[in-house]
VMD Tcl script that draws the C-alpha trace (Angstrom):
set ca {
  {-26.73 -7.03 -36.90}
  {-25.13 -10.76 -36.54}
  {-23.56 -12.87 -34.23}
  {-20.09 -14.30 -34.32}
  {-18.43 -17.27 -32.48}
  {-15.21 -18.97 -32.98}
  {-12.91 -21.69 -31.49}
  {-9.28 -22.37 -32.28}
  {-7.13 -25.12 -30.59}
  {-3.92 -24.14 -28.88}
  {-0.68 -25.53 -30.30}
  {-0.20 -29.32 -29.18}
  {-3.79 -29.51 -27.95}
  {-6.47 -32.06 -29.11}
  {-7.96 -31.30 -32.75}
  {-11.39 -29.91 -32.95}
  {-13.17 -32.97 -34.31}
  {-16.66 -31.73 -34.96}
  {-18.91 -28.78 -35.47}
  {-20.85 -29.75 -32.36}
  {-19.53 -27.15 -29.98}
  {-19.73 -24.16 -32.58}
  {-23.21 -25.17 -33.32}
  {-24.03 -25.08 -29.31}
  {-22.29 -21.64 -29.25}
  {-24.21 -20.36 -32.21}
  {-27.53 -21.48 -30.69}
  {-26.90 -19.44 -27.68}
  {-27.09 -16.07 -29.54}
  {-29.37 -17.13 -32.38}
  {-31.54 -14.20 -31.45}
  {-28.82 -12.05 -33.09}
  {-29.12 -13.56 -36.35}
  {-32.15 -15.91 -37.09}
  {-32.14 -15.53 -40.81}
  {-29.11 -17.63 -41.83}
  {-26.19 -19.40 -40.39}
  {-22.69 -20.85 -41.32}
  {-19.52 -22.39 -40.40}
  {-16.25 -22.44 -41.72}
  {-13.32 -24.60 -40.50}
  {-9.47 -24.84 -41.52}
  {-6.40 -26.86 -41.15}
  {-3.11 -24.89 -40.73}
  {-1.14 -27.45 -42.72}
  {-3.82 -27.32 -45.62}
  {-3.88 -23.23 -45.50}
  {-7.47 -23.08 -46.82}
  {-10.82 -22.83 -45.23}
  {-13.76 -24.89 -46.06}
  {-17.64 -24.70 -45.29}
  {-19.27 -26.94 -42.97}
  {-22.95 -27.82 -42.59}
  {-25.19 -26.45 -39.92}
  {-27.88 -28.75 -40.36}
  {-26.12 -31.85 -38.50}
  {-23.09 -32.84 -36.85}
  {-20.04 -33.13 -39.01}
  {-16.94 -34.71 -38.12}
  {-13.29 -33.91 -39.21}
  {-10.00 -32.90 -38.00}
  {-9.55 -29.16 -37.58}
  {-7.29 -26.38 -36.07}
  {-10.00 -23.85 -36.09}
  {-13.68 -23.00 -36.75}
  {-15.88 -19.97 -36.96}
  {-19.66 -19.68 -36.77}
  {-22.25 -17.01 -37.65}
  {-25.70 -16.17 -37.45}
  {-27.05 -13.75 -39.71}
  {-29.65 -11.04 -39.40}
  {-30.14 -10.05 -43.05}
  {-30.22 -6.18 -43.78}
  {-28.75 -5.53 -46.84}
  {-28.41 -8.13 -49.93}
  {-30.78 -10.53 -48.39}
  {-29.64 -13.28 -50.84}
  {-27.13 -15.94 -50.31}
  {-24.46 -13.46 -51.74}
  {-24.26 -12.19 -48.16}
  {-23.83 -15.55 -46.35}
  {-20.98 -15.81 -43.82}
  {-18.53 -16.87 -43.18}
  {-17.31 -15.52 -46.38}
  {-14.28 -16.98 -48.02}
  {-11.96 -15.35 -50.33}
  {-11.73 -16.55 -54.00}
  {-8.93 -19.09 -53.08}
  {-10.45 -19.82 -49.63}
  {-7.44 -18.71 -47.81}
  {-9.13 -15.46 -46.24}
  {-12.32 -16.06 -44.00}
  {-14.17 -13.09 -42.78}
  {-17.13 -12.75 -40.26}
  {-18.40 -9.65 -39.48}
  {-21.15 -8.11 -37.45}
  {-22.50 -4.49 -38.18}
  {-23.01 -2.15 -41.24}
  {-20.51 0.05 -43.30}
  {-21.88 3.13 -44.46}
  {-19.21 3.96 -47.08}
  {-19.80 0.76 -49.02}
  {-20.16 2.23 -52.05}
  {-16.98 4.22 -52.30}
  {-15.03 1.29 -51.17}
  {-16.55 -0.99 -53.83}
  {-15.89 1.61 -56.52}
  {-12.19 1.59 -55.49}
  {-12.09 -2.27 -56.06}
  {-14.28 -2.22 -59.36}
  {-11.78 0.25 -60.79}
  {-9.15 -2.40 -59.99}
  {-10.91 -5.17 -61.59}
  {-12.88 -6.71 -58.93}
  {-16.13 -8.61 -59.56}
  {-18.64 -8.80 -57.03}
  {-21.10 -11.78 -56.51}
  {-23.55 -9.54 -54.85}
  {-24.13 -5.99 -53.04}
  {-23.21 -6.90 -49.39}
  {-20.73 -4.87 -47.38}
  {-19.26 -8.16 -46.19}
  {-17.96 -8.86 -49.60}
  {-16.87 -5.41 -49.99}
  {-14.68 -5.70 -46.48}
  {-13.25 -9.04 -47.52}
  {-12.17 -7.85 -50.90}
  {-10.80 -4.66 -49.61}
  {-8.70 -6.49 -46.91}
  {-7.41 -8.85 -49.45}
  {-6.47 -5.92 -51.90}
  {-5.09 -3.37 -49.37}
  {-4.23 -5.04 -45.91}
  {-5.50 -4.49 -42.46}
  {-4.10 -1.03 -41.84}
  {-6.00 0.48 -45.00}
  {-9.17 -1.25 -44.26}
  {-9.14 0.02 -40.68}
  {-8.43 3.47 -41.88}
  {-11.30 3.43 -44.73}
  {-14.20 1.65 -42.81}
  {-16.97 4.11 -41.66}
  {-19.66 2.27 -39.63}
  {-20.35 0.02 -36.59}
  {-18.78 -3.40 -36.67}
  {-16.89 -6.16 -35.01}
  {-14.93 -8.27 -37.21}
  {-12.91 -11.38 -37.39}
  {-10.66 -11.86 -40.33}
  {-8.63 -15.30 -40.57}
  {-5.71 -14.96 -43.18}
  {-4.53 -18.34 -43.68}
  {-1.83 -17.03 -46.09}
  {-0.01 -15.53 -42.95}
  {-1.49 -17.77 -40.39}
  {-2.88 -14.67 -38.56}
  {-6.37 -13.77 -37.05}
  {-7.35 -9.85 -36.86}
  {-10.17 -8.86 -34.47}
  {-11.50 -5.49 -34.19}
  {-14.35 -3.28 -33.06}
  {-15.60 0.15 -34.48}
  {-13.93 3.28 -33.05}
  {-16.39 3.88 -30.33}
  {-17.68 0.26 -29.67}
  {-20.99 0.21 -30.89}
  {-20.94 -3.39 -31.53}
  {-19.31 -6.09 -28.81}
  {-16.75 -8.74 -29.48}
  {-15.37 -10.72 -26.58}
  {-12.62 -13.42 -26.37}
  {-11.06 -15.99 -23.81}
  {-8.26 -18.48 -23.37}
  {-9.01 -21.80 -21.93}
  {-6.34 -24.67 -21.38}
  {-7.33 -25.93 -24.78}
  {-8.28 -23.18 -26.84}
  {-8.77 -19.64 -27.76}
  {-12.61 -18.60 -28.28}
  {-14.38 -15.36 -29.51}
  {-17.98 -14.34 -29.42}
  {-20.24 -11.57 -29.98}
  {-21.82 -12.73 -26.56}
  {-20.24 -14.10 -23.48}
  {-23.07 -16.77 -23.01}
  {-21.83 -18.51 -26.13}
  {-18.59 -18.95 -24.48}
  {-20.14 -21.19 -21.70}
  {-20.47 -23.94 -24.12}
  {-16.68 -24.71 -24.15}
  {-16.06 -27.88 -21.94}
  {-13.16 -26.36 -20.20}
  {-14.19 -22.57 -19.73}
  {-13.57 -21.45 -16.19}
  {-16.69 -20.08 -14.64}
  {-14.80 -17.88 -12.06}
  {-15.91 -14.52 -10.83}
  {-13.43 -11.80 -11.25}
  {-13.72 -10.09 -7.89}
  {-11.61 -7.08 -8.99}
  {-14.14 -6.29 -11.78}
  {-17.09 -6.87 -9.82}
  {-15.86 -3.92 -7.33}
  {-15.73 -1.58 -10.54}
  {-19.28 -2.91 -11.51}
  {-20.80 -2.26 -8.18}
  {-18.96 1.27 -7.71}
  {-19.05 2.81 -11.04}
  {-22.45 3.47 -12.65}
  {-20.61 2.98 -16.12}
  {-17.92 0.50 -15.85}
  {-15.16 0.15 -18.45}
  {-14.72 -2.73 -20.88}
  {-14.57 -5.42 -18.25}
  {-16.53 -8.42 -17.45}
  {-17.42 -10.44 -14.47}
  {-15.59 -13.59 -15.66}
  {-12.07 -13.90 -15.06}
  {-10.07 -14.33 -18.31}
  {-12.93 -13.14 -20.51}
  {-11.87 -9.80 -22.44}
  {-14.03 -7.33 -24.22}
  {-11.98 -5.98 -27.41}
  {-11.32 -2.13 -26.68}
  {-13.10 -0.01 -29.02}
  {-10.72 1.32 -31.90}
  {-7.97 -1.37 -31.30}
  {-7.12 -4.44 -33.19}
  {-6.15 -7.77 -31.67}
  {-3.78 -10.05 -33.74}
  {-3.63 -13.75 -32.73}
  {-0.58 -15.94 -34.17}
  {-2.41 -19.20 -35.09}
  {0.80 -20.83 -34.94}
  {2.22 -19.55 -31.67}
  {-1.12 -18.14 -30.16}
  {0.88 -14.97 -29.36}
  {-1.51 -12.28 -28.97}
  {-0.83 -8.70 -29.49}
  {-3.12 -5.53 -29.31}
  {-2.85 -2.03 -31.11}
  {-4.72 1.06 -31.08}
  {-5.89 2.16 -34.71}
  {-7.99 5.11 -33.49}
  {-7.50 7.21 -30.15}
  {-9.99 9.74 -29.38}
  {-7.40 11.95 -27.61}
  {-5.96 12.53 -31.34}
  {-8.53 15.29 -31.88}
  {-7.48 18.85 -31.27}
  {-10.31 21.29 -30.92}
  {-9.42 24.92 -32.35}
  {-9.61 27.62 -29.73}
  {-10.80 29.81 -32.18}
  {-12.45 29.79 -35.76}
  {-13.52 32.28 -38.61}
  {-16.85 30.43 -38.94}
  {-19.67 31.85 -37.15}
  {-22.26 29.92 -35.08}
  {-24.58 30.06 -38.03}
  {-21.79 28.78 -40.44}
  {-21.28 25.79 -38.02}
  {-24.94 25.22 -37.65}
  {-25.51 25.01 -41.37}
  {-22.39 22.60 -42.03}
  {-23.47 20.49 -38.96}
  {-27.18 20.05 -40.22}
  {-25.91 19.07 -43.69}
  {-23.41 16.57 -42.44}
  {-25.70 15.06 -40.09}
  {-28.53 14.87 -42.75}
  {-25.98 13.03 -44.92}
  {-25.04 10.73 -42.15}
  {-28.76 9.84 -41.56}
  {-29.35 9.42 -45.11}
  {-26.31 6.83 -45.48}
  {-27.76 4.95 -42.44}
  {-31.31 4.72 -43.92}
  {-29.87 2.47 -46.62}
  {-31.71 -1.06 -46.01}
  {-33.18 -3.80 -47.88}
  {-35.68 -4.07 -44.92}
  {-38.03 -1.68 -43.29}
  {-36.58 0.94 -40.94}
  {-37.86 3.25 -38.37}
  {-36.91 5.49 -35.48}
  {-36.23 5.17 -31.79}
  {-38.36 8.05 -30.70}
  {-38.10 9.07 -26.96}
  {-39.41 12.65 -27.45}
  {-35.72 14.02 -26.25}
  {-33.73 16.62 -28.64}
  {-31.55 13.99 -30.24}
  {-33.93 11.12 -31.23}
  {-36.39 13.92 -32.43}
  {-33.90 15.47 -34.63}
  {-32.79 12.08 -36.08}
  {-36.65 11.41 -36.70}
  {-37.43 14.94 -38.23}
  {-34.43 14.90 -40.76}
  {-34.88 11.04 -41.68}
  {-38.68 11.73 -42.71}
  {-38.06 14.89 -44.37}
  {-35.18 14.36 -46.44}
  {-34.02 11.74 -48.94}
  {-35.53 9.44 -51.54}
  {-36.52 7.05 -48.90}
  {-38.11 9.06 -46.16}
  {-38.50 7.27 -42.70}
  {-42.37 6.28 -41.97}
  {-42.33 4.60 -38.78}
  {-41.37 5.78 -35.12}
  {-41.64 3.55 -32.20}
  {-41.70 4.97 -28.50}
  {-42.08 3.66 -25.04}
  {-44.41 5.70 -22.88}
  {-45.58 5.74 -19.34}
  {-49.07 5.80 -17.99}
  {-50.76 6.42 -14.64}
  {-48.74 7.57 -11.72}
  {-45.46 7.13 -13.96}
  {-46.71 9.66 -16.34}
  {-44.09 11.98 -15.00}
  {-41.43 9.89 -16.47}
  {-42.93 10.13 -20.05}
  {-41.75 12.47 -22.85}
  {-44.96 11.71 -24.74}
  {-46.08 15.34 -25.02}
  {-42.93 15.93 -26.85}
  {-43.35 12.68 -29.02}
  {-46.76 13.96 -30.02}
  {-45.49 17.24 -30.91}
  {-42.74 15.96 -33.24}
  {-45.14 13.65 -34.81}
  {-47.47 16.77 -35.62}
  {-44.71 18.07 -37.79}
  {-43.72 15.00 -39.87}
  {-45.73 12.67 -41.79}
  {-44.93 9.19 -40.16}
  {-46.65 6.45 -38.27}
  {-46.50 6.54 -34.63}
  {-46.21 3.19 -32.53}
  {-46.22 3.64 -28.64}
  {-46.00 1.09 -25.95}
  {-46.60 1.62 -22.28}
  {-43.99 0.20 -19.98}
  {-45.48 -1.10 -16.66}
  {-44.29 -2.46 -13.35}
  {-45.45 -5.90 -14.34}
  {-43.43 -6.10 -17.47}
  {-40.39 -4.59 -15.55}
  {-40.32 -7.21 -12.90}
  {-41.19 -10.34 -14.94}
  {-38.34 -9.46 -17.34}
  {-35.41 -8.95 -14.89}
  {-33.79 -12.24 -15.66}
  {-34.35 -12.17 -19.18}
  {-32.60 -8.57 -19.65}
  {-29.76 -10.18 -17.37}
  {-29.31 -12.87 -19.53}
  {-29.22 -10.79 -22.56}
  {-26.82 -8.18 -20.97}
  {-24.20 -11.23 -20.10}
  {-23.39 -8.87 -17.09}
  {-24.98 -6.79 -14.20}
  {-27.66 -4.62 -15.97}
  {-25.98 -1.33 -16.03}
  {-29.13 0.83 -16.31}
  {-32.63 -0.16 -15.28}
  {-34.06 1.38 -18.68}
  {-32.47 -1.52 -20.33}
  {-35.66 -3.31 -19.71}
  {-37.56 -0.80 -21.33}
  {-35.19 -0.95 -24.43}
  {-35.83 -4.70 -24.52}
  {-39.60 -4.06 -24.54}
  {-39.08 -1.23 -27.27}
  {-37.19 -3.59 -29.41}
  {-39.76 -6.36 -29.01}
  {-42.63 -4.11 -29.86}
  {-40.68 -2.39 -32.80}
  {-40.18 -5.86 -34.38}
  {-43.84 -5.64 -35.29}
  {-43.16 -3.06 -37.68}
  {-39.49 -2.63 -38.66}
  {-36.00 -4.39 -38.52}
  {-33.81 -1.44 -38.26}
  {-34.09 1.55 -35.81}
  {-32.43 4.74 -35.98}
  {-31.62 6.21 -32.56}
  {-29.80 9.30 -30.98}
  {-27.34 7.57 -28.93}
  {-23.88 9.51 -28.40}
  {-25.20 13.13 -29.30}
  {-24.80 14.05 -25.64}
  {-21.48 12.54 -25.14}
  {-20.07 14.23 -28.22}
  {-21.72 17.64 -27.73}
  {-21.73 17.94 -24.04}
  {-25.32 17.44 -23.67}
  {-25.37 16.20 -20.04}
  {-25.55 18.51 -16.91}
  {-22.19 17.37 -15.98}
  {-20.55 19.58 -18.77}
  {-21.67 22.96 -17.78}
  {-21.57 21.98 -13.86}
  {-18.14 21.03 -14.56}
  {-17.16 24.22 -16.33}
  {-18.73 26.12 -13.31}
  {-16.69 24.00 -11.07}
  {-13.42 24.68 -12.67}
  {-14.28 28.48 -12.39}
  {-13.97 28.25 -8.70}
  {-10.12 27.89 -8.73}
  {-9.97 24.19 -7.91}
  {-6.51 22.24 -8.39}
  {-6.15 19.99 -11.23}
  {-6.56 16.79 -9.50}
  {-9.67 17.83 -7.68}
  {-11.04 18.97 -11.03}
  {-10.28 15.38 -12.70}
  {-11.76 13.80 -9.72}
  {-14.96 15.76 -10.07}
  {-15.24 14.95 -13.62}
  {-14.77 11.23 -13.10}
  {-17.05 11.04 -10.16}
  {-20.18 13.25 -11.17}
  {-22.73 11.00 -12.51}
  {-20.59 7.78 -12.26}
  {-19.66 7.13 -8.63}
  {-22.14 5.28 -6.42}
  {-22.43 5.93 -2.61}
  {-18.62 5.22 -1.62}
  {-19.33 4.64 2.14}
  {-21.96 2.09 1.23}
  {-19.48 0.41 -1.19}
  {-16.82 0.41 1.28}
  {-19.16 -1.05 3.93}
  {-20.44 -3.62 1.54}
  {-16.90 -4.70 0.17}
  {-14.26 -3.54 2.44}
  {-11.49 -5.66 0.78}
  {-12.27 -3.70 -2.59}
  {-9.85 -0.73 -3.03}
  {-12.22 1.86 -4.74}
  {-9.69 4.51 -4.49}
  {-7.34 2.69 -6.54}
  {-9.85 2.26 -9.04}
  {-10.73 6.03 -9.07}
  {-7.01 7.13 -9.14}
  {-6.47 5.08 -12.33}
  {-9.43 6.92 -13.81}
  {-8.32 10.23 -12.62}
  {-4.86 9.77 -13.93}
  {-6.10 8.70 -17.34}
  {-8.55 11.89 -17.44}
  {-5.58 14.15 -16.49}
  {-3.54 12.61 -19.44}
  {-6.09 13.77 -22.09}
  {-5.26 16.73 -24.13}
  {-7.37 19.93 -24.67}
  {-9.23 22.09 -22.54}
  {-11.24 20.77 -19.22}
  {-14.29 20.72 -21.50}
  {-12.58 18.78 -24.13}
  {-11.31 16.22 -21.51}
  {-14.63 15.85 -20.29}
  {-15.84 14.93 -23.73}
  {-12.98 12.69 -24.41}
  {-13.56 11.11 -21.12}
  {-17.45 10.47 -21.79}
  {-16.83 8.95 -25.25}
  {-14.02 6.78 -24.01}
  {-15.59 5.56 -20.68}
  {-19.25 6.37 -20.40}
  {-20.68 5.96 -23.96}
  {-19.39 2.47 -24.57}
  {-21.56 0.90 -21.74}
  {-24.49 2.71 -23.03}
  {-23.98 1.31 -26.59}
  {-23.19 -2.33 -25.58}
  {-26.48 -1.97 -23.62}
  {-28.40 -0.78 -26.64}
  {-26.98 -3.67 -28.73}
  {-27.83 -6.35 -26.36}
  {-31.51 -5.18 -25.79}
  {-32.10 -4.58 -29.20}
  {-30.62 -7.67 -30.58}
  {-32.39 -9.77 -27.93}
  {-35.31 -9.32 -30.47}
  {-33.34 -9.09 -33.81}
  {-33.47 -5.59 -34.12}
  {-30.49 -3.55 -35.69}
  {-30.01 -0.33 -34.17}
  {-28.00 2.48 -35.88}
  {-26.41 5.59 -34.36}
  {-26.02 8.39 -37.00}
  {-24.30 10.77 -34.50}
  {-21.53 8.33 -34.28}
  {-20.60 8.51 -37.85}
  {-16.90 9.25 -37.45}
  {-17.25 12.23 -40.30}
  {-19.77 13.92 -37.72}
  {-17.50 13.37 -34.98}
  {-14.55 14.64 -37.08}
  {-16.59 17.84 -37.78}
  {-17.63 18.31 -33.96}
  {-14.37 18.44 -32.84}
  {-13.79 21.54 -35.16}
  {-16.52 23.30 -33.62}
  {-15.12 25.80 -30.91}
  {-16.19 24.93 -27.39}
  {-18.35 28.21 -27.13}
  {-20.66 26.77 -29.92}
  {-21.27 23.93 -27.65}
  {-21.15 24.87 -24.11}
  {-22.62 28.15 -23.36}
  {-22.87 29.88 -19.87}
  {-24.50 33.29 -19.30}
  {-22.24 36.04 -17.53}
  {-25.35 35.85 -15.01}
  {-24.46 32.62 -14.07}
  {-21.15 32.85 -11.99}
  {-20.81 29.95 -9.78}
  {-22.00 26.35 -9.61}
  {-24.71 27.04 -7.11}
  {-26.27 29.29 -9.70}
  {-26.70 26.43 -12.28}
  {-30.40 25.20 -13.08}
  {-30.73 22.39 -15.72}
  {-33.74 24.24 -17.36}
  {-32.67 27.14 -18.86}
  {-30.70 28.15 -21.97}
  {-28.65 30.43 -20.03}
  {-26.52 27.43 -19.18}
  {-26.48 24.64 -21.44}
  {-24.39 22.04 -23.28}
  {-25.12 20.78 -26.57}
  {-25.77 24.40 -27.91}
  {-25.20 23.85 -31.46}
  {-27.63 20.75 -31.72}
  {-30.20 22.91 -29.60}
  {-29.95 25.76 -31.89}
  {-30.59 23.48 -34.89}
  {-33.53 21.97 -32.85}
  {-34.83 25.44 -32.31}
  {-34.61 26.45 -35.77}
  {-37.07 23.38 -36.83}
  {-38.86 22.66 -33.70}
  {-39.08 25.75 -31.48}
  {-37.28 27.13 -28.57}
  {-39.60 25.45 -26.05}
  {-38.86 22.03 -27.61}
  {-35.20 22.63 -27.85}
  {-34.52 24.19 -24.19}
  {-36.42 22.07 -21.61}
  {-35.13 20.01 -18.67}
  {-33.29 16.89 -20.10}
  {-35.44 13.87 -18.92}
  {-33.42 10.97 -20.45}
  {-35.16 7.48 -20.14}
  {-35.53 6.93 -16.49}
  {-37.59 4.10 -14.97}
  {-38.87 4.25 -11.29}
  {-37.71 1.08 -10.43}
  {-37.40 1.57 -6.86}
  {-40.85 2.15 -6.49}
  {-41.72 -0.96 -8.25}
  {-39.46 -2.97 -5.92}
  {-41.00 -1.50 -2.74}
  {-44.69 -2.05 -3.62}
  {-44.65 -5.14 -5.78}
  {-45.72 -8.24 -3.94}
  {-44.22 -10.39 -6.66}
  {-40.71 -8.59 -6.52}
  {-40.66 -8.87 -2.77}
  {-41.45 -12.73 -2.58}
  {-38.94 -13.38 -5.46}
  {-36.28 -11.10 -3.53}
  {-37.01 -12.93 0.01}
  {-37.00 -16.39 -1.57}
  {-34.70 -16.51 -4.64}
  {-32.31 -13.72 -4.14}
  {-31.63 -13.04 -0.33}
  {-30.66 -16.88 0.15}
  {-28.23 -16.55 -2.86}
  {-26.69 -13.43 -1.53}
  {-26.23 -14.76 1.97}
  {-24.79 -18.10 0.63}
  {-22.27 -16.33 -1.66}
  {-20.99 -14.27 1.32}
  {-19.67 -11.27 -0.67}
  {-21.93 -8.84 0.61}
  {-23.29 -8.29 4.14}
  {-26.97 -9.47 4.10}
  {-27.96 -6.89 6.78}
  {-26.60 -4.04 4.72}
  {-28.03 -5.47 1.58}
  {-31.80 -5.67 3.49}
  {-31.03 -2.01 4.52}
  {-30.49 -0.69 1.09}
  {-33.82 -2.28 0.44}
  {-35.53 -0.96 3.40}
  {-34.26 2.50 2.38}
  {-35.11 2.56 -1.51}
  {-37.01 5.67 -2.59}
  {-35.88 7.61 0.46}
  {-32.28 8.05 -0.27}
  {-30.15 9.30 -3.08}
  {-30.22 8.05 -6.72}
  {-26.55 6.81 -6.05}
  {-27.55 4.80 -2.97}
  {-30.76 3.24 -4.77}
  {-28.39 2.30 -7.68}
  {-26.07 0.16 -5.16}
  {-29.18 -2.09 -4.49}
  {-30.01 -2.35 -8.21}
  {-26.38 -3.50 -8.97}
  {-26.54 -6.04 -6.06}
  {-29.72 -7.88 -6.85}
  {-28.52 -8.02 -10.88}
  {-25.34 -9.55 -9.68}
  {-27.24 -12.07 -7.80}
  {-29.34 -12.76 -10.81}
  {-26.29 -12.87 -13.04}
  {-24.71 -15.45 -10.71}
  {-27.47 -17.69 -10.52}
  {-27.90 -17.43 -14.42}
  {-24.05 -17.73 -15.40}
  {-22.33 -19.07 -12.44}
  {-24.72 -21.46 -10.97}
  {-25.92 -22.18 -14.43}
  {-29.83 -22.07 -13.55}
  {-32.41 -21.77 -16.17}
  {-33.59 -18.22 -16.39}
  {-37.27 -17.71 -15.57}
  {-40.24 -15.27 -15.85}
  {-40.83 -13.59 -12.57}
  {-44.55 -13.89 -11.89}
}
mol new
graphics top color blue
foreach p $ca { graphics top sphere $p radius 0.5 }
foreach p [lrange $ca 0 end-1] q [lrange $ca 1 end] { graphics top cylinder $p $q radius 0.2 }
display resetview
């Protein structure tokens, strides 16, 4: 993993006269790539790029400049140095991520006479673009990535992310320039950057547990997964097009394959995806929660291939929080494989102390309290590995959350189409509507919901497929960005084998009945219990899990990675003092939320619904974000 920054002057604006701002931008996200750094600059008139030093301020006259922080994973030599320039210095590439079909792409180029200086996938992407152009490159790449390609032959810059949004990339226009960055905090270095809060997006971040690809700053955009943004470097005209649409998948209603056939094929493709993602010139391990998905990844990665996985890292709970821990399942899995286990207990003190640190790395309201657990896990993992394999994406792709069987049971109750869409959009996503209305009376929450409902209804396929596609489009990306930010905070690369597009292609050929199973004994929503094999999503993966790890392991209540933050907030004296002395005065002065309602939310913590608690979590995170990003206060350890 790495970090990208870039600065490009608007036509008729002042030239960029040194690398000073780019160096400052790179320093803000150095945690993303501590192993190497580089800068390239260009003049449109010259039509060629040149490398600039990172060790000191270098003056010149430039139209644009791009910088890079490198976390070395493959080809640790200088052959993988970025920004990487083409042979004639007319194409400049910076790239964050990993490409898992690098060898096939390289073989194509070798057959056409290309000679490579090293073995990095960066060099492969650059030459593949030069040989084939942007469209073929986008159709070919299999991996996780955020990419910027500056083509000075045609004075265009292409910016794009992977199909599902595993790696982040932001951009903004200011009065003087266009800028890009892997993390928003780097954009704050630009002198005429506008520190203005986007109130419309704030409403969405407070009312939706998993917001869309929006930021809290006006005029800061995140590139949408599966899209490519093209900037004309001469006119600054910006165009966006889609190269991958999740709605293009059409699941067959019937198949000649049996469930056993699909199990065998799915297992083999998953093992191959894992094997490709084990490729690394640094040590790798697994992020083992004890759940079905991370356990399958760990099991297969340790059992198959020439380079078996040897380390697993887990966060566990102790004391009265032990109920949140899946440690017994971690231990069971470890008894079946030959790997070293590294466990770290997360406690109340660490959670409270690092609220501001996590918010700083997230660049936003922390969507999930367990982000702080992920940050601790990556910090702990750095003692043993640099790359982690995780199970993210399996639930969204195979219907693993309770909302999938619940949605199917709800559909059977002869509800009209719009109500069905509303249910799918709202379940597990909407906070307490009445409290949002009371806190933000001018925010039109219904308008936001209506737009999501309309999008859900526009999707193709069965109700189940619409749920799957909606989850992949609107639920998963926030989880992936959270995973990226918290792991990169400690220079850890996190890979997600379930989201290899070959695995996704295969899963959309599997009939619904092999993924979503509901016994005939369960006829209505009130009969559903999230603990039985009688009504379950993710059936195919659970069957594979049962085959290797047993029925009791495969069919148990899904826990997820929950953290009892509301307990911490109510009983922790350090937090109470911080809340009263630091947060409440800021909330009052900002005047966005009714301070009495906020204090009531705090008083009610732990005695009301999860959705109600979540609003308080979001409000205090928003205030922390404002103090760090709007007020420009230095982050602190809360102790």
